[in-house]
C-alpha positions in Angstrom: 19.8 -166.4 -23.4 16.4 -166.9 -21.1 17.2 -168.1 -17.6 21.3 -167.9 -18.2 23.1 -167.2 -15.2 25.4 -164.0 -15.5 29.0 -164.7 -14.2 30.1 -162.8 -11.3 33.6 -161.9 -11.7 35.7 -160.6 -9.4 37.4 -161.1 -6.0 35.4 -162.4 -2.9 36.0 -162.7 1.4 35.4 -166.6 0.9 38.6 -167.4 -0.7 40.4 -166.3 2.4 39.3 -169.8 3.7 42.2 -171.0 1.1 44.7 -168.7 3.3 43.8 -171.3 5.8 44.5 -174.5 4.2 47.7 -173.2 2.5 49.0 -171.8 5.7 48.3 -175.0 7.6 50.1 -177.5 5.1 52.8 -175.1 4.5 54.0 -174.7 7.8 55.7 -178.2 8.7 56.5 -177.5 12.4 52.9 -177.3 13.3 52.2 -180.7 12.9 56.0 -182.5 12.6 55.3 -184.8 15.7 54.8 -188.3 16.4 52.6 -188.1 19.0 49.9 -188.5 19.3 49.5 -191.2 17.4 45.8 -192.5 16.1 45.8 -196.3 15.6 49.7 -196.6 15.5 50.3 -193.6 12.7 51.9 -191.0 13.7 50.6 -187.5 13.8 52.4 -186.6 11.4 50.8 -188.6 8.6 47.5 -188.9 9.7 46.9 -184.8 9.8 48.3 -184.3 6.5 45.1 -187.0 5.3 42.6 -185.5 7.6 43.7 -182.0 5.9 42.9 -183.7 2.8 39.4 -183.9 3.7 39.1 -180.3 5.5 40.2 -178.8 2.3 37.8 -180.7 0.3 35.1 -179.3 2.3 36.6 -176.4 2.4 36.8 -175.9 -1.3 33.0 -177.0 -1.3 31.8 -174.3 1.3 33.7 -171.7 -1.1 32.4 -172.9 -4.8 28.8 -173.0 -3.0 28.9 -169.6 -1.4 30.8 -167.9 -4.3 28.7 -169.6 -6.9 25.9 -167.7 -8.7 
């Protein structure tokens, strides 16, 4: 097994970034508003769609930071 990567187990501080995603999305009073609207789309909808992209970016950062 020459050149095989050894998997590192355990917990990393990078996983705390997932907590940011969870708290923001699961706390609706933060984004339960109509204004500011963006191109006619109420804040409630575009904020959630924005967090889909932000969450994907955070997940990629955590993946690359914790990859061996």
